[in-house]
N, C-alpha and C positions, 0 to 999 in steps of 0.2 A: 361516502363523502361526495358532495356536489362539485363536479369539476368544471362548472360553467365558466368560472373566472380564472381557472388555472392557466398559467403561462408555461410552467416547466414542471416536469416530473423527473425526479432523481431516482434512479434505480441503483441500489447498492446492496452488498451482502456481507462485506468484511469490514473490520475496524480500519484496515489500511485504506480502503476506498473512502470510508466515512471521514477519516482524518484529512484526506486530500481534497474532498469536496466541501468540507465544512466552512472554509473561508468564503466560497461562493454562496453557500446556503445562508450564512450569516449576512453577507452583503445584500442578498435579495430580501431577506427578512427585514433588514434595516430600510431598504428602499420601498418596502410594502408591495413587492412583486409577488403575486399569488403563486405559490409552489406547492407541490405534494412530494412526500418522501415515501417511496415504496422499498421495503427491504425484503430480499430473498432469504435473509437470516442464515447465511452460510456459517456465521459465527454467533449464533443466537445467545450463547452463554455470556458473551462479552459485550454485545452491541447495546443492550439497554443501559448499562452503566456508562458506556462511552458516550452515548447520546446525551445523557444527563450531565456528565462531566464537561462536555463541550459547550453546554448551555444552549443547545438547539431547542427552539420553542415550537417549531412546526411538528404537529403530530405525525408519527410514523405509522404507515399501514404495513402490517406484516403479511406478506404473500403466503408464507407458511412459517412454521416455527422450527426450522432446521430439520433434524431427523428425530421425531418424537421428543421435541423439546431440548435436544442436545446439538452441539455444533457438529459439522460433518467431519468424520474421521476415517471412514472406510469407503470402499468402492460401492458397497451396497447402500450405504447412506446416500451417496451421490445420486445413484439411480432413482431411489425413491424420492429424493428431493427434486430432481429434474422433472419428474412427472407432476408433482404438486405445483411447482413454480410455473411450469408450462401451462397447466390448467388455469391457474390464477391469472396469468397474463392474457390468455385467450379471452377470459371473462371480462378483461379490462380493455379489450381492443377498441371499443367505441370511445372510451375515455381518452386513449392515446391518440386516436384519429382526430378527436375534437379540438386538440390543441395545435394542429398542424400550422394554422395561419398565425396563431398567437405566440407560439414558442416551440417547444419540442421536448423530447425525452433525452435526458442527460445520462450518459454512462461514463465510467472512469476506468482507465488502465487496461487490465488484461485478465481479470478473473473469469470464472465460469459465468458469474452474474453479468459481467460486461457483455459477453457474447450473447447470452440468452436474452438479456434486456434489449440489446440492439436488434437482434433478429426479430423479436415479436413487435418491436416498435416499427420496424421497417415493413413487416407484413401488414400491420394495422394502418399503414399509410401516414405515420407521424414523421416529423423531422427528427433525425437522429444526430445528437451532438456528442462527440467523443472528446473527452478531456484527457490529456496525457497520451495523445495519439502519436503514431509514428515510431514508437520505441521498438527496437529490434535486437535480438541476440544474434541473428544470422543462422540459427540452428533450430529447425522446427521441432527437434526432439528435446531441446533444452532452452528454457524450462518448459515442461509439458504439463498442462495444455496451454499455458499462457501465451507462448509464441504463436500458436495457431489462432488463439483468440484475437491477438493484435492484428494479425493479417486478415482475419475474417471481417472484423469491424471496419477496417479500411475499405472494404468492398461495399458496405451499406451505409456508412455515415454521410450525412449531408454537410456537417461542419466538423473539421478536425482541428483541435487546438493542440499544436505540437510544441514541445518544450525545447526549442533550439535548432541550430542549423542541421545537425545530423538527422533528427526525426523529421524535419521538414523535407530533406532530400529523400528520405525513405518513403515519403508519400507522393513523390512525383508519379503522376498517372492515377492517383486515387480519384474516385468518382466525385467526392465532395470538395468543398472549399477547404483550403489549408491556411491556418492562421498561426504565425509564430508567436508563442507566448514567452519565448526566450529562456525561461526557466520553468521548473515544475511548480505546481501550486503548493507543494510541500513547503516552499519558501514562506508563503503567507501563514500556513499553519504553524511552522516553527517559530516565526517572529511573534505570533500571538501567544504561543506557549511560553516563550522566553520571557515575556512580560510578566508572567506569573511565577518566575523562579524565586527561590528562597535565598539565593546567594551561594557563595563558594563554600567548600568544605575542605578541611585540611587532610581528610582521609585520601590515600592514594590507592587506586584500584583500576583494573581493566573491566570493561563491561562486555558481557557475552549474551547474545540473543540469537538463538537458532530455533527454527520452527517449520521449515519448509519440508513437504513430504518427500521431495526428491533426495533430501539428505537423510532424514530419519528412517525412510523405508530402505535405504541402502545400508544394510547392517555393517558391512565392512567400513564404509566411510564414516558412519555414525560412531561406531566404536573407536575408530581412529582419532577423530577430532576430540572426543571426550577423554581419551587416553592422554593426548598431548596437553589438553587444558588441565587435566588433573595433575599431571607432573609439574606443569608450570606453576600451578597454584601453591605448591609446597613452599615456594619462596616469594611468590608475587600474588597478592590478594586479587581475587576475581569475584565479581558479582554476576550471578547467572540468573537471567530471567526465566522463571519456571513456567514456560508456556504449557498449558494443559496437555496438548497433543505430544509435546516433547517429553514431558514428565511421564506420561502414560507409556510412551514407547520405551523410555529408559527402564521403567519398571518391568515391562513385558520381556525385555531382553536381558534383564539382570545386570544392567550397566551402572547402577547407582554407586557401586563400590569404586568405580574408576575415578569418581570425583569426591571421594570421602576424605576431605581435608578441611581443617579449621579455616583455611584461607579461601576455600571455595564456598561462597555464601549464596545459597539459593533463595531468591525472593519471588513472591507471587507476581504475576503480570500486573503492571500498573496502568492507571488511566494515562491518557496522553500527556497531560500537564505534569503529572508526577514522573512519568518516564523522561520527559525532556529536562526536568530538573535534575534527575539522576545522570542523564547523558552529559549535561553541562559540567558535571564534577568528575567525569571519567577521564583517565589519561589516554585511553585508547579503546577501540571497539573490535570485537570479533563477531561476525554475524553472517547469516545467509539471506538477510532481508534486503530487498531492493530499496524499500522505503527508508530504512536506517542508513543504507549506503548514501542515498540522496541527502539525508540530513547531515551526514558527516562531510559530504562535498561542500556544504554551506558553512559548517562550523570550522572546517579545516582539521578536525581531529584525525589521528591515524586510524585507519579502518581496514581490517582484513576481511574480504568478502569470500566466504568459503562456498563457492559455487563453481560449476564447470564453465559457465558463461554468464555474462551480465549484459543487460540491455542499456545500461547507463555508463557512458564512457567519458564523461566530462572531466573527472579528476583521476582517471586511471594513471598509474605511475607517478602520481604526485602524492596525495595523502591516501589514495585508495589503492589497495593491493588485491588483485584477484588471484586466489590460490589455485584455481582449476581443480579443486579437491585434492591437491598435492600437500600432504602433511609436512613435507620438507619446507615448503614455502611458508606455511603457518608457523613452523618452529623458528625459521629465520626471522620472520616478522616479530615474534615474541622476544627475541634476543634484545632488540633495541627499537621498539615501536616509535619512540620519540623522534627518530630520524625522518619519519614520514610526515611529521606535522607540517602543515601547509598554512600559509597566511589565510585568514578569514576573507571570504569574498566580499568586496566592497561595492557600494552603489548597486545594491540588489534591486531589480525591478520587481513589481508586483504582478505576477501572472494573472491573478484574479482580477486586478483592475483592467488588464488588457482584454480579458474575456468579457467583462461587464461592459466595457466601452465598445467592443465589437458588436455585442448584442444590441446596444443602444443604436449603433450605426445601422444595423439591420432592422431597427424599429421593432425589435422583439422585447425591449425593455423601455418603459417611458422615461 
C-alpha cells in the first residue's frame, strides 16, 4: 500500500481494541482522512468477522496471522507472534516515519499490541497517539502485562487522550500532551450499537462473560467462579458467552460439569452489535472484562467484576462491584443484583468528537 497520503495508522490486535477505535475510524472514513489499519492479529479468529460486522471499509493489513492462523492462547504462541510482529513493524519503519508531520500512529488501551505498536512507532520517529491513556490499577502485577503496557506507553506517547480526571492525574509528568476526553470511546461505540438493537425481551437472565488469562489460568479461582455460577443457575437463568479460550480451558480442566444445568445457557461469542443487543436485555452482568465493565458504567446495569483489581473506578460501589476474586462477594451480589442498579448516565459527551476536534486544532485533520 502506498502511504504517501496517509495521515494516521491504527495498530490494533484484539476485538476490544477494534471496538473502541472504530468510532474514530468511522469518523475519519466519513471525513475522507487517509488512514491505514494494521492488525497484529492477537485474535485472528475473531477479527475478520468483527471488522465486517462493524462496517469498517478501510482495508486491513495483517502484520501476521496470529499463531499459525489461530488466536494467541499459550506463552509459546506469544513468543512466536512477537518475533513476527516485530519484524513486520521494522519493515514498515519508513512508512511510520513518513507520517510524522501529517498525523501519527494510533494505539489504544493496554494490550501487548499497544506497547509494541507504540515502541516501534517511537523508534521509527513517528508521532505516537495513545487513546484511553492514563488508566491505572496501581499494581504492576495485576493485570499483567497490561499495567506495564500502560505505564510504558506513557513514556513514549506524544499525545495522550485520557478518559477523565483520574487518568489525567495519572499522567502528570508524562512526556506527551494530555487531553481529557472525559469518558472512554466505548461510549460512542455503545451508542452506535444501541441504535441497532432489536428491542426488549421478556426473558429474564443474567449475562456472564469471562475470558481473561489471569482468571482461567488460575485453576482454583476459575473452578470457584464456575461452581458459584453453576449453583446459582439452578434457580436463576444465566447466559454464558462461550469465549473460545474460556471454553477450551474448561474442557482441559474437566469443568464443564460444574455448569451442567438447563438454566445455564452457553452461546457462541457474538459480534459487537449482537452482544450489545443481548446486554441490553440482561438483568445483571458477571464479567472479568474491563470493556464490559465500562459499558455497564454507561448503561447503569448491575455488574460484578471478578478481578483482583480494576483500572476503571468511575462507578465502583454504585452499579459496579469489584470482587477481588472473592467468591463470597460474588455470591452476595447474586443474592440481589437489582439493588446495585444505577441510573443511566445522562448528557454523555462524545470522546471521539473531542479527539477529532483536538486533531483539527493541531492541523492534523483538515
